[in-house]
C-alpha positions as CSV (number, residue, x, y, z in Angstrom):
1,X,147.0,109.2,220.7
2,X,150.8,109.2,222.7
3,X,152.5,112.3,220.8
4,X,149.3,114.4,222.4
5,X,150.9,114.4,225.7
6,X,154.6,114.2,224.6
7,X,157.1,116.4,223.1
8,X,158.5,114.6,219.9
9,X,161.9,116.5,220.6
10,X,162.1,115.4,224.3
11,X,165.2,112.8,225.4
12,X,167.4,112.0,227.7
13,X,171.4,113.1,226.3
14,X,172.9,111.1,228.9
15,X,171.6,107.4,227.0
16,X,173.5,108.9,224.0
17,X,176.8,108.1,222.9
18,X,180.1,109.3,221.9
19,X,179.1,109.7,217.7
20,X,182.5,111.7,216.8
21,X,183.6,109.3,214.2
22,X,180.5,108.1,213.5
23,X,178.7,108.8,209.7
24,X,175.2,108.9,208.9
25,X,172.9,109.2,205.8
26,X,169.9,111.1,205.9
27,X,167.6,109.8,203.4
28,X,164.9,112.7,202.4
29,X,162.0,112.9,200.2
30,X,161.1,115.8,198.0
31,X,157.1,115.5,198.7
32,X,155.6,117.4,200.9
33,X,159.2,119.3,201.1
34,X,157.9,122.0,203.5
35,X,157.7,119.4,206.4
36,X,160.6,117.5,205.0
37,X,162.7,120.1,204.8
38,X,162.0,121.0,208.6
39,X,163.0,117.1,209.3
40,X,165.9,116.9,208.4
41,X,166.9,120.4,209.7
42,X,165.8,119.0,213.3
43,X,168.1,115.6,212.3
44,X,170.7,117.4,211.1
45,X,171.2,119.7,214.2
46,X,170.1,117.2,216.9
47,X,173.1,115.0,215.1
48,X,175.4,118.2,215.2
49,X,174.4,118.7,219.2
50,X,175.1,115.3,219.7
51,X,178.8,115.4,218.5
52,X,178.6,114.4,215.1
53,X,180.9,116.5,213.0
54,X,179.3,118.0,209.8
55,X,181.4,116.2,206.9
56,X,180.0,113.2,208.2
57,X,176.2,113.7,207.3
58,X,175.6,112.8,203.7
59,X,172.0,114.0,202.5
60,X,170.6,112.2,199.5
61,X,166.9,113.1,198.2
62,X,164.6,110.8,196.9
63,X,161.3,111.8,195.0
64,X,158.6,110.6,197.5
65,X,158.6,108.8,201.0
66,X,158.0,105.3,198.3
67,X,161.3,105.8,197.2
68,X,162.8,105.9,200.8
69,X,163.5,102.4,200.9
70,X,165.5,102.3,197.8
71,X,167.5,105.5,199.0
72,X,168.0,103.5,202.2
73,X,169.3,100.5,200.5
74,X,171.7,102.3,198.2
75,X,173.2,104.4,201.2
76,X,173.4,101.4,203.6
77,X,175.0,99.3,201.3
78,X,178.1,102.2,201.9
79,X,180.3,100.4,204.1
80,X,181.2,103.3,205.7
81,X,177.8,105.0,206.7
82,X,176.9,103.8,209.9
83,X,173.0,104.9,210.4
84,X,170.5,105.9,208.0
85,X,167.8,108.4,208.8
86,X,164.6,108.4,206.4
87,X,162.5,111.2,206.3
88,X,159.1,111.7,205.0
89,X,155.0,113.3,205.1
90,X,152.3,111.3,204.0
91,X,149.1,113.0,204.2
92,X,146.0,111.0,203.9
93,X,143.9,112.1,201.2
94,X,140.7,110.6,199.6
95,X,141.9,107.0,198.6
96,X,143.8,104.4,199.8
97,X,146.7,105.1,198.2
98,X,147.7,106.7,201.9
99,X,147.9,102.7,203.6
100,X,149.3,101.3,199.9
101,X,152.5,103.9,200.3
102,X,152.4,103.8,204.4
103,X,153.0,100.4,204.4
104,X,155.1,99.9,201.7
105,X,157.4,102.6,203.0
106,X,157.6,100.9,207.1
107,X,158.1,97.2,205.5
108,X,160.8,98.5,202.9
109,X,162.7,100.2,205.7
110,X,162.6,97.5,208.2
111,X,163.8,95.1,205.2
112,X,166.8,97.5,204.6
113,X,167.8,97.6,208.4
114,X,167.5,94.0,208.7
115,X,169.0,93.4,205.4
116,X,172.7,95.3,206.2
117,X,172.2,94.8,209.8
118,X,172.7,98.7,210.7
119,X,170.0,101.0,212.3
120,X,167.9,102.4,209.1
121,X,165.7,104.8,211.2
122,X,161.8,105.2,210.0
123,X,161.2,109.2,210.5
124,X,158.1,109.4,208.2
125,X,155.4,111.5,209.3
126,X,152.1,109.7,208.9
127,X,149.2,111.9,209.4
128,X,145.7,112.4,209.0
129,X,146.2,116.4,207.4
130,X,148.8,118.8,206.7
131,X,148.0,120.8,210.5
132,X,149.4,117.4,212.2
133,X,152.4,117.0,210.1
134,X,153.5,121.0,211.0
135,X,152.9,120.0,214.4
136,X,155.0,116.8,214.1
137,X,157.9,118.8,212.1
138,X,158.7,121.6,214.2
139,X,155.5,122.7,216.1
140,X,153.9,122.0,219.4
141,X,154.8,118.3,219.0
142,X,158.2,119.0,218.7
143,X,160.1,117.8,215.9
144,X,160.3,114.0,214.8
145,X,163.0,114.6,212.6
146,X,165.1,115.0,216.4
147,X,163.5,112.0,217.6
148,X,165.4,110.2,214.5
149,X,168.5,111.2,214.7
150,X,168.4,110.4,218.6
151,X,167.1,107.1,218.0
152,X,169.8,106.5,215.1
153,X,172.5,107.7,218.1
154,X,171.3,105.3,220.8
155,X,170.6,102.5,217.9
156,X,174.8,102.5,217.4
157,X,174.6,102.2,221.0
158,X,173.1,99.0,221.2
């Protein structure tokens, strides 16, 4: 597993661009709220650290990870929004529901990005258990929210 060797919150700041005037929407799943709140805090703090103005970050909540695609589309269609960050957490259960949700969310977020020709970032944890999610939401593997935010910044510099 690649993340076993890397802290997700490590990145090279000198590779980023000036984002002071950029506007970001962060779409957050309410399901697995303990995890998604930690992801949001990581993403939000990273954007501020990189120079985005607090008033240029817009948060929208959706009920679950499945709804992230629709939330992302609603955000992406706003012309003033430069990038959308989707944050969620799907934890493996006893049925195939996990597979269907993960696939639908990944494809949906990708399709929104292509449709609106702007960065729409997949910051969704797809873990086997809660401990893996905690490890990636501020635990021993850093915070995937940090990674999602810096990915959005880097994509704006493409």
